[in-house]
C-alpha positions in Angstrom: -25.0 -27.3 -22.3 -24.2 -26.8 -26.0 -24.6 -23.0 -25.6 -22.1 -23.0 -22.7 -19.7 -25.1 -24.8 -19.8 -22.6 -27.6 -19.1 -19.8 -25.2 -16.2 -21.8 -23.8 -14.8 -22.2 -27.3 -15.2 -18.6 -28.2 -13.5 -17.4 -25.0 -10.6 -19.9 -25.1 -9.9 -19.1 -28.7 -9.1 -15.5 -27.7 -6.8 -16.3 -24.8 -3.2 -15.1 -25.0 -0.6 -17.4 -23.4 2.4 -15.0 -23.7 2.2 -13.8 -20.1 1.1 -16.0 -17.2 0.6 -15.1 -13.5 2.8 -16.6 -10.8 0.0 -18.8 -9.4 -0.5 -20.8 -12.6 2.6 -22.9 -12.1 2.0 -23.3 -8.3 -1.5 -24.8 -8.4 -1.7 -28.6 -7.9 -4.1 -29.2 -10.8 -4.1 -32.9 -10.1 -6.1 -32.4 -6.9 -9.9 -32.9 -7.0 -11.1 -29.5 -5.7 -9.1 -26.3 -5.9 -10.3 -22.8 -5.0 -8.8 -19.5 -6.0 -9.8 -16.4 -4.1 -8.8 -12.8 -5.0 -9.9 -9.3 -5.8 -11.7 -8.6 -9.0 -9.2 -7.7 -11.8 -6.1 -9.6 -10.5 -6.4 -12.2 -13.3 -8.2 -15.2 -11.8 -10.4 -15.8 -14.9 -7.4 -15.4 -17.3 -5.5 -18.0 -15.2 -8.2 -20.6 -15.7 -8.5 -19.9 -19.4 -4.8 -20.1 -20.0 -4.5 -23.4 -18.2 -7.4 -24.9 -20.2 -6.0 -23.7 -23.5 -2.5 -24.9 -22.7 -3.5 -28.4 -21.6 -6.8 -29.1 -23.4 -6.7 -26.9 -26.4 -9.6 -24.7 -27.7 -12.1 -27.6 -28.1 -12.3 -30.4 -25.6 -15.0 -32.8 -24.4 -13.1 -33.3 -21.1 -12.6 -29.7 -20.0 -15.2 -26.9 -19.7 -15.1 -23.3 -18.4 -18.3 -21.8 -17.0 -19.2 -18.7 -15.1 -21.9 -18.8 -12.4 -23.0 -15.3 -13.2 -24.1 -16.5 -16.6 -27.9 -16.1 -17.1 -28.0 -19.9 -17.9 -27.6 -20.6 -14.1 -30.6 -18.4 -13.2 -32.8 -21.2 -14.7 -30.6 -24.2 -14.3 -29.2 -26.1 -11.4 -25.4 -26.5 -11.0 -25.8 -30.1 -9.7 -27.9 -31.1 -12.7 -25.5 -29.4 -15.1 -22.6 -31.3 -13.6 -24.5 -34.6 -13.9 -25.0 -34.0 -17.6 -21.4 -32.8 -18.0 -19.9 -36.0 -16.5 -22.4 -38.2 -18.4 -21.0 -36.8 -21.6 -17.4 -37.5 -20.7 -16.4 -34.4 -18.8 -13.6 -34.8 -16.3 -12.4 -31.2 -15.6 -14.7 -28.4 -14.7 -13.5 -24.8 -14.3 -16.0 -22.6 -12.4 -15.8 -18.8 -12.3 -17.6 -16.4 -9.9 -18.9 -19.1 -7.6 -20.1 -16.4 -5.1 -22.7 -15.3 -7.6 -24.5 -18.6 -7.2 -26.8 -19.2 -4.2 -25.7 -22.2 -2.0 -22.6 -22.7 -4.1 -20.7 -24.3 -1.3 -23.4 -26.9 -0.5 -23.7 -27.9 -4.1 -19.9 -28.1 -4.6 -19.6 -30.3 -1.5 -22.3 -32.7 -2.8 -20.8 -32.7 -6.3 -17.4 -33.5 -4.8 -18.8 -36.4 -2.8 -20.8 -37.7 -5.8 -18.2 -37.7 -8.6 -14.9 -39.1 -7.4 -13.3 -38.8 -10.9 -14.3 -35.2 -11.5 -11.7 -32.4 -10.9 -13.0 -28.9 -10.2 -11.2 -25.5 -10.0 -13.3 -22.6 -8.9 -12.7 -18.9 -8.4 -14.5 -16.3 -6.3 -14.3 -13.2 -4.2 -11.7 -12.6 -1.5 -14.6 -12.8 0.9 -15.5 -16.5 0.2 -16.0 -18.5 3.3 -14.7 -22.0 2.7 -15.3 -23.0 6.3 -18.9 -22.6 7.6 -21.4 -24.6 9.6 -23.6 -25.6 6.6 -21.0 -26.8 4.1 -17.5 -27.3 5.3 -15.3 -27.4 2.2 -12.1 -26.9 4.2 -11.5 -30.7 4.3 -12.1 -31.1 0.6 -10.8 -28.0 -1.1 -7.3 -26.6 -1.4 -7.8 -22.8 -1.4 -5.3 -20.2 -2.7 -5.4 -16.4 -2.6 -4.2 -14.6 -5.7 -2.6 -11.3 -5.3 -2.1 -8.6 -7.9 1.1 -8.4 -10.0 4.4 -8.3 -8.2 7.0 -5.8 -9.5 8.7 -8.7 -11.2 5.5 -9.7 -13.0 4.9 -6.0 -14.0 8.3 -5.9 -15.7 7.8 -9.2 -17.5 4.3 -8.2 -18.6 5.1 -4.7 -19.8 8.7 -4.9 -21.0 8.9 -8.5 -22.2 11.6 -9.5 -19.7 11.8 -13.1 -18.3 12.8 -12.5 -14.7 12.4 -15.5 -12.3 11.1 -15.2 -8.8 13.5 -15.2 -5.8 13.3 -16.5 -2.3 13.6 -14.2 0.7 16.9 -16.0 1.7 18.2 -15.4 -1.9 17.7 -11.7 -1.4 19.1 -11.5 2.1 22.2 -13.5 1.4 23.0 -12.4 -2.2 21.3 -9.1 -2.8 24.4 -7.3 -4.2 25.1 -9.9 -6.8 21.4 -10.3 -7.8 20.8 -6.5 -8.0 23.9 -6.2 -10.2 22.6 -8.9 -12.6 19.1 -7.5 -12.8 20.1 -3.9 -13.3 22.4 -4.9 -16.2 19.2 -6.1 -18.0 16.9 -3.3 -17.2 16.9 0.1 -15.3 14.6 -1.0 -12.5 14.4 2.4 -10.8 13.0 3.9 -14.0 10.0 1.6 -13.7 9.6 1.1 -10.0 7.6 4.2 -9.1 5.4 3.6 -12.2 4.6 0.2 -10.7 3.8 1.7 -7.3 1.2 4.0 -9.0 -0.3 1.8 -11.7 1.3 -1.6 -11.8 -0.6 -3.9 -9.5 -3.5 -4.8 -11.7 -3.0 -6.2 -15.3 -5.6 -4.1 -16.9 -3.8 -0.7 -16.9 -4.0 0.8 -20.3 -1.7 3.8 -20.1 -4.4 6.1 -18.8 -4.2 6.8 -15.1 -7.6 8.5 -14.9 -9.4 5.6 -16.3 -7.3 3.1 -14.3 -8.0 4.8 -11.0 -11.7 5.1 -11.9 -11.8 1.4 -12.4 -10.0 0.7 -9.1 -12.7 2.9 -7.3 -15.4 0.9 -9.1 -13.8 -2.4 -7.8 -13.8 -1.0 -4.2 -17.4 0.2 -4.6 -18.4 -3.3 -5.9 -16.8 -4.9 -2.8 -18.5 -2.5 -0.4 -21.9 -2.3 -2.1 -22.3 -5.9 -3.4 -19.9 -8.4 -2.0 -19.9 -7.2 1.7 -23.7 -7.3 1.9 -23.9 -10.6 0.0 -21.0 -12.5 1.7 -20.9 -10.8 5.2 -24.5 -9.6 5.6 -23.3 -6.0 5.9 -26.2 -3.5 6.2 -26.4 -1.4 3.1 -27.1 1.6 5.3 -23.5 1.6 6.7 -21.7 1.6 3.3 -21.4 5.4 3.4 -19.6 5.1 6.8 -17.2 2.5 5.4 -16.3 4.8 2.5 -15.8 7.6 4.9 -13.5 5.3 7.0 -11.4 4.5 3.9 -11.0 8.1 3.0 -9.9 8.9 6.6 -7.3 6.1 6.5 -6.1 7.2 3.1 -5.1 10.6 4.4 -2.8 9.2 7.1 -1.5 5.8 6.0 0.3 4.0 7.7 -2.6 4.6 10.0 -2.2 3.8 13.8 -5.9 3.6 14.6 -7.3 5.2 17.7 -10.5 3.1 17.7 -12.5 5.3 20.1 -11.7 8.5 18.2 -12.3 6.9 14.8 -15.6 5.4 15.8 -16.7 8.8 17.1 -15.7 10.4 13.8 -17.8 8.1 11.7 -20.5 7.8 14.3 -20.5 4.1 15.0 -19.6 1.8 17.9 -16.2 0.5 18.7 -17.4 -3.1 18.1 -18.9 -2.2 14.7 -15.8 -0.4 13.6 -13.5 -3.3 14.4 -15.9 -5.6 12.4 -15.6 -3.2 9.4 -11.8 -3.3 9.6 -11.8 -7.1 9.8 -14.1 -7.4 6.8 -12.1 -4.9 4.8 -9.0 -6.9 5.6 -10.7 -10.1 4.4 -11.8 -8.3 1.2 -8.2 -7.3 0.4 -9.0 -3.6 0.6 -7.0 -3.0 3.7 -4.1 -4.8 5.3 -3.8 -5.0 9.1 -0.5 -5.3 10.9 -0.8 -6.8 14.4 1.7 -7.6 17.2 0.9 -11.2 16.8 -0.7 -13.1 13.9 -1.7 -16.1 16.1 -5.3 -16.1 17.1 -6.2 -12.7 15.6 -9.8 -12.1 16.3 -12.5 -9.9 14.7 -12.4 -7.5 17.7 -8.6 -7.2 18.0 -7.3 -3.7 17.4 -4.6 -3.6 14.7 -1.4 -1.8 15.4 -1.3 -0.3 11.9 -3.6 -0.2 8.9 -2.5 0.0 5.3 -4.3 -0.3 2.0 -3.8 -3.7 0.5 -1.7 -2.3 -2.4 -0.2 1.1 -3.3 -2.4 1.6 -6.4 -5.5 1.7 -4.2 -4.0 4.5 -2.1 -3.2 6.6 -5.2 -6.8 6.0 -6.5 -8.6 6.9 -3.3 -6.4 9.7 -1.9 -6.4 11.8 -5.1 -3.2 13.6 -4.2 0.4 12.4 -3.9 0.7 10.1 -0.8 3.5 10.2 1.7 6.4 8.3 0.2 7.1 6.6 3.5 3.6 5.2 3.6 4.0 3.9 0.0 7.3 2.2 0.8 5.9 0.4 3.8 2.8 -0.6 1.9 4.8 -2.1 -1.0 7.0 -4.1 1.4 4.0 -5.4 3.3 2.1 -6.3 0.2 5.0 -8.1 -1.6 6.1 -10.2 1.4 2.6 -11.1 2.5 2.2 -13.5 -0.4 4.5 -16.0 1.2 5.4 -14.7 4.6 3.9 -13.7 8.0 4.5 -10.1 9.0 3.9 -8.6 12.5 4.6 -5.3 14.2 7.9 -5.4 16.2 9.0 -3.3 19.2 11.8 -1.9 17.1 11.8 -1.5 13.3 8.8 -1.4 10.9 8.2 -5.1 10.3 9.0 -8.5 11.8 9.0 -11.2 9.1 8.3 -14.9 10.0 9.0 -14.0 13.6 12.7 -14.0 12.8 13.8 -11.0 10.7 13.4 -7.3 11.5 13.1 -4.7 8.7 13.3 -0.9 8.7 11.9 0.7 5.6 13.2 4.0 4.2 14.9 6.1 1.6 18.5 5.9 0.4 19.7 7.9 3.4 18.2 5.5 6.0 20.8 4.3 8.5 20.9 1.5 11.1 20.0 3.8 14.0 16.6 2.3 14.7 17.7 -1.3 14.4 21.2 -1.0 16.0 22.2 -4.1 18.0 19.4 -6.2 16.7 20.2 -9.6 15.2 18.9 -10.5 11.7 17.9 -6.8 11.1 17.9 -5.2 7.6 17.1 -2.0 5.9 14.9 -2.0 2.8 16.0 1.2 1.1 14.3 3.0 -1.7 16.0 4.9 -4.6 19.1 2.8 -4.7 20.1 0.2 -7.4 22.5 -1.7 -5.2 22.8 -2.3 -1.5 25.6 -3.1 0.9 25.8 -5.5 3.9 22.3 -5.3 5.5 21.0 -2.5 3.3 19.0 -3.9 0.5 17.2 -2.2 -2.4 13.5 -1.9 -1.7 12.5 -2.8 -5.3 14.3 -6.2 -5.0 11.5 -7.4 -2.6 9.2 -7.1 -5.6 10.8 -10.3 -7.0 9.5 -12.7 -4.3 6.6 -14.0 -6.5 
C-alpha cells in the first residue's frame, strides 16, 4: 500500500493542469462508480490525475490513483487492497487499466456492493464489456467513451487559445457570426489540415514519422493484445485483420462488398462481419449504417471509415483522398454527441433529422435540393452562407 501511495504522489506531482480534456468537466464525480473507455493515448490517465491534483492535491489520505498493470497486482488481490484502503480512511479510488486485471468486473461489482461510501472511477480499453452474464456492471456503473482531441481542443492545446465548445444548433443557426468571431482570433484554415494529419492524439511532438509509428503501435496493440484478451480473437487471424485494414485504407470511404472482401482475405462472410464489428468496438473503424437501432454483429455496414483521420494517414502511407478525409472528420466529430446514419440522399443523416452533404468550397446544393433541414459542410472556406457551413466549425462540438 505505501509503495503505491508513493507512486501516486510522484505521478500527481508531475501533472500539468494547464490543458484539460472536454470530458473532465462532464463527468459526474459524485457518483459511486464511473467508467471511462477509450483508445490508448487519448488522455484517460491524464484526466484522472488532473482531477485528483485539482481536488485532492498532491498528497491525500482520501484519494488514490492505482494502475492494474502495476506488478503489485500480480501478487495482491484488488478486493483485499480496497479493504485496506477503506480501513485507512480512503474514500475515492481511481483505477487505471482495469482490463489488465483478471476478473476485474466481478471484483468491482463486489467492491461496489460492499463499500457504500467508496467512490470509484476506472478506465480501460474501448473493448471493455460492462454488460456480461457473470458480472453485470451496467446497473451500477455510469460509463463514458473518451474520444481523441476535437479541432477546438487541438487549437487550445497547441496555440493557447480558450475556445468554448458549441452545440450543433448553435452552428446551424449562427454559423456566420460564430465563424467571424473565431477567425478574428486565429486563422483556423492555417491549422485545420495540420489537425487532420496529426492533431487527434495529444502526444504529437512535431515529428510525423514518430507520431505515425506510435499510431501503428497502438493499432497493433489493439489487434494483437486487446482483441484476443477481450474478444477471444484467435491470434492466427491477426494477419488477415491487418490486411483488411490496409484494403480499407486504400478506398475509404469504403462501401464494402462483403463477399468479395471475404474472398480477398480468405475468410468467411460471418467471420469478416465479426471482425468489422470488433474493430468498430475498438475505435479503429467507424461503421455507418442505414439505421442505428438494433445494429447486430452480422449486419453489413453501408460505409466504413477509420475512426479518425490520423489513423488513415498513418496506415495508408500516401496522401489520402481529400473527400474521404472530409467525411471521416465530420463523422468523427459529430459522433461524440450525435447519432449518424446513411441517408438516401446526401452523405449523413444526423439524429434522424438533419441531412449533410460534405465537400469542398465549390460544393453546391445539387445533391440535397428540395430536402428540408439539409446543409453543406464545406472545406476550405472561412465563412459560410445560408445552409453552407465551414467544415472546420464542426470541430468545435466538444
